[in-house]
N, C-alpha and C positions, 0 to 999 in steps of 0.2 A: 464328132469322130469321123475320120476319113475312112472310105471304103477299104483302102489298102491296109489300114491298121486292123480292121475287123478280119480281113482275109489273112493277115499275118498271124492273128490269134488262132483262127481255124486251122491254118496250115500247121502251126506248132502243135495243136491238140491232136490232129490226125497222126502226126509223126510220133508224139509222145505215147499214143495209144498202142503202137507196135502191134496192130492186129495182124494175125498170121495170114489172112487172106489178102492183105494189102501189100502190093509189091512196090508201089511208088506213090508219092504225093508231089504234085507239081502245081506251080502257079501258071496261069495263062492269061491272055488278053492284053491288048495294048492301051485300052482306055483307062483313065483313072476314075471315071464316074460311070454310074449305070446309064443305060439308054443309048449308048453309042454302037458303032458297027462291030467293035471288038471288046465286049464287056469283060471286066476283070473277074477272075474266079480261081477256084482251087479244084484240081482234078485228082481223084483217087483211082488208081489203077489196081485191078484185082487179078488174081492168078489166071482167071479165064481169059484175060485180055480186055474184058469189059471195063468201062469207066463210069464212075458216078461223079457228077460235077455240081458244085455250088457256085453260082455266078451272080454278080450284082445286077439287080433289076430295079426299075422304078417301082416303089411300093404302090399297088393299087389301093384306092380308098376303101374299096369294098372287100378286101381280104379279111376272112374270118378265122379267128383262132380255133384250132381243134386240139383235143387232148392227145397226148402221145399214146401210141398203142402199147399194150403190155408186152407184146412179142415183137421181135425184129421181123420186118417183112422178109420174104424169101429172096434168095439171090437173083431170081429172074426179075424182081422189081427193084433194080439198082437205084433209080432216082429216089424212090421212097426210102430205100434202105440207107442211102447216104444221108438223107435228111434226118431220119430217126437216130442214126449213129451220131451225127453232129449234135443233135439235141441232147443225147445221153452224155456225150463228152462235155458239153457245157454244164449239164447238171452236176457232173463229177468235179469239174475244174472250178466252176463259179468265178470266171475272170472278173477281177475288180473293175475293169473298164466297162463292163456291161451291167445295166440295171435289170435286164430281163431278156427272155427269149421265148418264142413260142412257134409251134408249127402252125401253118396257115393253109386254108383252102382259098382258091381264087376262082371267082365266077368265070365260066368259059373254059376252064382248064380241068378236064376230067382225069383225075389220077387217084390211085388208092392212097389212103392215109393223108397226104398233104402235098401241096405244090411248092411250098417255100418255107424258109425259116426267117422269121422276123426278129431282129435283134434291136433292142433299145439300149443305147449307150447312156452313161450317166449324164452326158451333156444334152440329153433328150433327142439326139439325132437317131434316125432309124435306118438301119441297113437291112435290106430285103434280099435274101439269097435264094434264088430259084434253084430247084433241084431238077437235073436232067441226067440222062445216061446215054451211053453208046455201047453197042454190043462189040465183043471182041471176036477173035478167031476161034476160040474154044467155046464149047457149050457151057451154059450156066449149070451148076449143080442143082439137082431137084431139091435138096435139103441144104440147110446151113452146114457148110463144111467144118465149122468150128462152133458148135452149139454151146460148148462149155466156156467160151471166151468171156472173161470178165475184164472190165476196164481197170487197168493197173493203178495202184496208188500214185505212181509218178505223174499221172495226169493232173492230180491235185496240185502238184508243185512244178508244173511245166514252165511257169514264168520265172522260176528260180534258177533254171539251168542256163548257163551262158553258152550261146551258140557260136560265138567268135571270141578270140582272145581280146582282152582289154587293151586299149591303146596305152602307150607309155605316156606318163604325164609330161606336159610341155615344160621345158626349163624356163625359169624366170629370167 
């Protein structure tokens, strides 16, 4: 599986989730593989102006799987929050292209919860998405601004929605 395909799925899931605190979902990066100067990723922009980013990194051999937390991390921990939200979206959607996914810790990277999301595709390729964040102009809320948010059922059928009109069949 190509990194761009995994990022396409993550972008589609974030959009299908229609979380009320998310104002935009954007792709970024010029590279098509992890490890370059401009790694590809998905950026999630929040009402506060802060962002949570998932970007393709070379998977370290010593990354260790960690169980997902029961509670969402608070808004001030945007990197952890975007990773946990992405994991929950994958649990709800169960994309057929992926064989599995897990949150991971990475030696040398001290973060609460996890440093990355490791996705294993059915072709056995591994996509490793690091979670990072950037603060915005506004202050982060002390508490989750939408504690009652539930992942909508449409996330389970995200792949059935057509995002562009079908092409006209070519004449014979």
